[in-house]
N, C-alpha and C positions, 0 to 999 in steps of 0.2 A: 244665491238664495239660501237661507238657513232652513234646512229641511224640517227641523223640529218645530219651529215657530211659524214658518211660511213667510218670514220677513228677511230682508237683507241685513247684512252687518258691515261694519267698517273694516274689520280685519278678517283675513282669510285664516283657515286652519293652519296653513304654512307659517303665517306670521305668529299665530298663537304658540305653535310648537317651538319656533325659533326663540320667542320671548321666554317660554318656560325653561328652555335649555340655558338661555343667558342667565336666568335667575338661579338655576340649579344644574350645573353641568354633569353631575353624576346621578341625576334622577333616572329611575327605571322607566322603561317604556310604559309599564302599567300606570305609574304615577303621572307621567306626561299626558297619557290618554285621559286620566281622570281630571287633571287640571284643565285640560282643553275641552273636556266633554265630548270626546271622540272615542272610537273603538281603538283597541290596541293595534289591530291590523292597519287602521288608517294612520295611526301615529307612526308605525314602522314604515309605511309607504312614504309618508311625508319626510321622515328622517332620511330615507334613501334618496328622495328627490333633492333635499338640501345638500346631502353629501355629493351627489352627482353634479349639482350646480356649483360646487366648490365653497359653499357657505359653512360647512363644518366637516370635521373628520372625527373618527372614533378611535379610542385606544382601549385596550382590554387589560384589566388587572385581575386575573383569575376569572371569576364569573361576573365581575362588575365592568360596566362600560362607562367611560367618561367621554364626553363630547368636547371638542375643541372648536370654537367658532372662528371662522375666517371671514372677517367683516369688511374687507377692503373692496370686494367686488361690488358692482352696481346692482341696483334693483332690476328686476326682470322686464318690467313693462318699458317700452321705448320712451314713454313720456318721463319716466323717472330713472332711466338707465345711467344718468350722470350722477345720481345720488348714491353714495356708498351705503351698503347695508348697515354699517356702523351707525349712521345717522338715525335710521329707523329704530335701532335697538336703544340708542341713547334717549331718543324721544319717548319711547314707550316704557322704558325701565324706570317707572315711577314708584314702584313698591319694592 
């Protein structure tokens, strides 16, 4: 459920953050949060979740973080586990 509107949405915040990183791998947490309309704390937690799941890793260059996507793993839900994350990113990377 989308807490702001009380309606459901097709994409989770995890999918939104993943797509935002796919579009801009060097985006700051602040920018990712703004793009996804979530708090910075939520964005940080989601990035940690995605990193723990093996979907991305982080590299540091001074104060800047760049994210590297690892898209060969399957989606998390058992019904879509055979579908690589890459397919979702390719499908949604329309802009």
